[in-house]
N, C-alpha and C positions, 0 to 999 in steps of 0.2 A: 664233554666240553668242560673247560675250566670254569671256575666259580664265576657266577654272575651276580650283579647287584640288582635287586628288584625294588621298585617303588609301587606299591599296590596301585590383597589389600585394596581392597577397592580404593582407587585414587579419588580423593575429594576434588571438586572443581575449584579452580583458583578464583580469587576475588573478582577479577576482570574477565573471566572466560566468556561469559555470555555477551559482555559488551564487545570484546574483540571479535567474536565469531559473527556478530551482526554488522561489523563495519565493512563498507565496500572496499574492494581491492583494486587499486589502480592497474589498468591493463599493462603498463610498462613494468610494474613490479612483478606481475604474473609471468610475463615473457622472460625477464631476467632471472627470475627464480627457476624457471625451467632450464635455462642455460647453466645456472649454477649447479643444478642437479646432474647435468651431463659431465661437468668438469671437476666436480668435487670442490670447487673454490667458492669464494664469496662473490656476490654480484652487487656492485655499487650502482644504484639507480638514481639518476637525477630527474626529478619530476618537475616539469615547467610550472613556475609560479608557486612552488612550495617554499614558504619562508623558512622551513626547518632545514633546507639543504638536502644533501644526498641521503638516501635511505639504504642501509645495509641489510640485505635479505639473508637470513640464515639458510645455508644450503641444505638440501636433502643429502643423505649419504651417497657417496660416490658409488656408481654402479660396479658390481663385480661380474666379470665374465669368465666362462669356463669352456674348455673344449678338450677332447681327447684325440691323440694322433695314432692310437693303437693300444689295444689292451688284450693281453694274453701271453702265452708262452713264446710267441714269436717277437714280442716287443711291446714295452709299456712306456707311455709318455703322455702326460696331461699338462694343461696350461691353466693357470689362474692369474687374472690380472684386473687392472682398473685403468682409468684414463692416464695414470702416471707411469705405471710399471707393470711388469708381468714376470711370472716365474714358471719354470717347468718342474713337475714332479716326476722324477726319473728320466732316463735318457736311453731307452732301449730301442729307439726308432731313428732311422736315418735323418740327418739334418735337412735334406732336401724335402722330405715329406712335411717336416715341421714348418719349413719356410713356406711351402705351398699352402698349407693349412692356414697359417697366419695371414699370408698375403691375400687370400680370398676375402678376408674381412678387414682389409686395410691396415693390418698390423705387420710389423717386421721384427727381425731378431734384435734390432737396437732397443726395442721395448723390453726385451727379456733381460733381467738383471741377475738371475741366478738359477741353478739347478739343485733341487733337493733330492738326494739319493736315499731311497728307502733301505736298500741292502745290496749285496755284492753279486747277486745272480746276474748272468749276462743279459737276460731279457729286460733288465732294469738299468744297466749301466754301459751297455756295449758301445754307445756312441758318445759317451760323456767327454772323453778327451778330444775327439775330433771336433765337437761343438765348441768347447772352450778354446781350442787352438785356433779355430776360424774366427770366433768372436771373442776377442781377448778381454772385453769388458765384463764377461759373464763369470761369476764365481760359482764354485762347486761347494755345496753345503752338505756335509755328512760327518758322522762321528769318526774319531781316529781309528776305531776298530773296524768300521766299515771300509775306510780307505786301505787299511792293512790287508783286509780280505780281498779287495779289488786287486791290489798289487801282487798278492800271493797267488791268487787263483786264475789270473788272466794275464795275457801278454799286453800290458799297458805301459806306456812310457812313464818313468818315474817323474817326468816333468809335469805330470798331472798335479803333483803336489804344489806347483807354483800357483795354481788357481784355486786350491782347496782351502776352505775355511772350516776350522774345527767347530763342531757343535756338540752339545751334550744333552742327553734325554732329560726332560722335565725342566730344562733351563731355557726360557724363551729368548729369542733374538729378533730384532726388528730391522727390516729393510724397507725404506720408503713408507708406504701406508699399511704394510703387512707385518704382523707379528707371528712367528712360527714357533711351535713347540713340538719337538720330536718326542714320541712316546713308545714304550716297549710293545711289540707285538710278537706273537708266538709263530715262528717260522724257522726253517732250517738253513738260513743264510748266516752271515756274520753280523751280529749286533743289529738285528732287524728293527726297523722303526716305522711307525706311522707318523703322519704330520697333522697337527691341529693348527689351522691357519686362521688368524683373527683379522678382521677389517671392520672399522667402525664398531658397531655393536653386534656384528654377525660373525659366524665361524663356520669353516669348512673342514671336516675331518676326512683324511685320506688313509684308508687301510686296505692296501692292494693285495697283500699276501699274508694270510694268517690261518692257522689250523684250528684255532679256537678263540673264543672271546675272553681274554684275560681281564683281570680287574682294571688295569691301567688303560687298556684299550676301551673297555666299557665306560670308564670314567669320561674319557674325551668324546667318544661317539655319542653319548647321551646328551652332550652339551652342544651339539652341532645343529646349525640351521640347514646345512647341506652336507651330504655324506656320500663318499665313494667307497664301496665295500665289495669284497670278493664274493662271487656266487659261481663257484668254479665248475662243479660237475654234477652229474647224476649219481645218486647214491649207489645204484646198481647198474653198471655199464660194462662195456666190453674190455676194459683194461685188465691186464694180467694181475693176479692176486698180489704179487710183490709191489707193484706200482700203486694199486689201491691202498695197500697197507701204508705206504709212505705218504700218500696224499691225505688219507684219513687220520693220520697221526695228529697229535695235538700241535706238532710243529709243521703240519702240512698245509692243506688248503680247505677252506670252508665249502661245503656242498650247498646246493640250492635250498634244501630243507632247513639246514641250520641257519642260513642267512635269513630266510623268510621268517622263521620263528623269532629270531633276534629282532628283526625290524618291527614286528608286531609287539614285542615286549617293551621296546624303548620309545615307541611313538609318543611325541608330545606336539603341541600346537606349533612350536617353533620349527620343527623339522618339515621343510617344504620340498626338498629335492633329494632323491636317492638315485645314485648312479651305480648300477651293477657292473663289476669289472672282472677281468681275468677269467672270462668264461672259457672252459676247455673247448678246443677245436674239435676233438674226436669224441668227446663224451658229454656234450651239452649243446644246446641251441639257445639263441636269444629268446625265442618264443617260450621254451620250457622254463627258463630261469625267470622270465617276467611273470609267467602264469603262476609259478609257485609263490613268489613274493606278493603279487597282486592279490591272490586268493587270501593269503594270510592277513593282509592289510584290510581287505574288504570284510573279512570275518570279524574284525573289531569295529566295523561300522564306518569305515572311511571310504570316501570317493577318491579313486586313484586316477590321475591324469597321466598322459604320455609325454609330457614335456615339450609339446609342439606349439604351445600358445594358442590353441584353438579355443573357441568359447567354452567347450566342455572342460578343457584343461584349466582355464582360468577359474572356473568354479569348483575345482577339485580341492580336496584337503592336502594332497601330496602328489608330487610328480615322480614317476618311476621310469627310469631309462636304462636300457642295456647298451653299454658302450660297444662300438664295433671292434672286432678283433684286429683287422688289418687296415682299416680306413680311418680317415678323420671323421669325427662327429661334426655336427653343426656347432656354431658358437652360441652358447647359452648365456643369456642375460638373466642373472639369478635374482628373482624377486624377493622382496623382504617378506 
């Protein structure tokens, strides 16, 4: 593996903290505060008989939701969004599957503002042009070198450039409530990128294809509250030796053991969800990938949940999920 970085104030109460915590809360304020939490806006509450007039309740952070429409060599595409907008990470899945997945949860493609492309392999960009051509409000965010690789390696209309927005690694860009930073990952595509997505005070790191954990990938993944990371294969499986050599190269794919060891090494209290992605169809199973990472996390004393919001999951230190290869996942509401 490439080089890793290893890590081996108590707030004083405010002057009026005890006073404020003991004050009764008007039921109308509680109700409107809950509504504000759903919309990410502010709630103006008029309390009858209150001589001070309207009360503005500070909202809780807007909820972040996430789902996957497919993960693996047959096609990769995931969604991250809030009440205002949503974005796709990669476009290797047919538009109809994306539409069905969103519609099941009351969302549609008008909510999607952009597609972030990680690299130019077909399982990550195959349907990008058909999506932006159908939904012309959607922008395509990728580096210039990634776009050049797409046009050079695939039969894609050059009109895709009409929808593309140039981005550059380590330079953040903001769309609606989300700030995106592309970062370098080690893989054998053109200008491969992961994405660090910030929203309020939370961050989601996407690293779908990588052969090792480079310093820059490590930097961003350690700072994530939510992480999608590759757990591709069994170290000793039925693939021919030439294919194993390519996959296990530093520019190839992470195997289950490497992913599990890395997760155990970076765990911090803020990391609450891990989504294992890009599992090999022929050389891995969700059960094996989950077991390897779960064991590594349990060995450092963590209680690991399955991301299903059961009572046991709610009490867990971290949620661990293997994303389906060919199907849509459920829509996850990501807890703080």
